[in-house]
N, C-alpha and C positions, 0 to 999 in steps of 0.2 A: 724344166719348171717354167721358163719364159714362154715356151710355146703353148703349154697348157693354160697358163693364166691369160695370155692374150686371146686365145681361142674362146675361152669362157667369157671374157669381156666383150668380144665381138658379137657373140650370140646374145648376150644380155642387152647390149645397147643397140645393136642392129642398125647402125648408121651407114647409109649408102655412101659410096665413094663420090667425091665431087663431080667427076665426069659423068656419073649416072644421074646425079641430082640436076646437073646442068649440062646437057649434051653439047652445048656450044663450046665447051672447054676442050673437046677432042683429046682425051687422055691418051697417054702413050701406049697403054695396054688395052685400049678400048676394043680393038679387033680381037685380041687374044682371048678376052673374057666376054665376048659378045653373048648376050642371053643369060649370063650368070649373074646372080645377086652377089655383089661384093660388099663386104662390110669394111669400114675404114678405121674404126676406133677400138683399140689403139693400133698404131702401126707396128706390125710384126718386125719389120726391118729395124725400126728404132728401138724396139724392146731388145733385140739381139745386140744391137750396137751399144746400147747403154750397159747391158750386162758385160759385154766385152771390155768396154772402157773401165768399168769397175774392177774386173778381175785383172786385166793386163796392166792397168795403172798401179795396182798393188804389187805386181811382179816386177814391173819396169817403170818406176815413178819418173825417171828421167825422160821418158817418152810420152808422158801424160798429155802434153800439149798436142802431140801428133795424133794420139788416139782421139782426143776431143775434136780435132780438125776433121778426122775421118768420119766421126759420128755426125758432125755438122753437114758434111758432104752427102752422107746417106740421107739425112733428113731433107736437105734441099732437093735431092733428086726425086724424092717421093712427092714433095710439094709441086715441083716443076712439072712432073708427069701427071698432075691432076688426080693422083690416087688418094691423097690425104689432105685433110684440113690441118692448119697449124696446131690445133689442140690434139689431134691424133698423134702428131709427132712429139709434142711436149709430154703427153701422157705415156707414150711408148718409151721415151728416154728415161723418164722418171721411174716407171715400173721396172725397166731393165736395170737401172742403176741400183734399185733396192734389191733386186734378185742377185745381181753381181756382188754387191756388198755382203749380202747374206752368205753366198757361196764362198767368197774369199775368206770371210771370218770363220766359217764352218770348217774350211780346209786349212786353217792356220796360215793363210797368206798375209793377214794383217793382225794387228793386236787389238 
């Protein structure tokens, strides 16, 4: 579900990655994706991380702080690599959390 929603949103908003909008940023994946149009909103990595935190946090609530930390690290790596704007990351985590909460409730992991 997360992959489908983030792909749909990327097509809808069609925002270029920061390193494409400003070539002086020298994005970490710039050479890998040379010549390709890359959309940044929302971040796929943070959608998946947000969904993971929601589901895993309901299964192992005592580890929630570690899951949150891991999500923050994923978001920072995307920002540092000039692949995403802060709003891409925030939207991704938010969307992922909604999806993860839905899936956790649907599968009886939370009340």
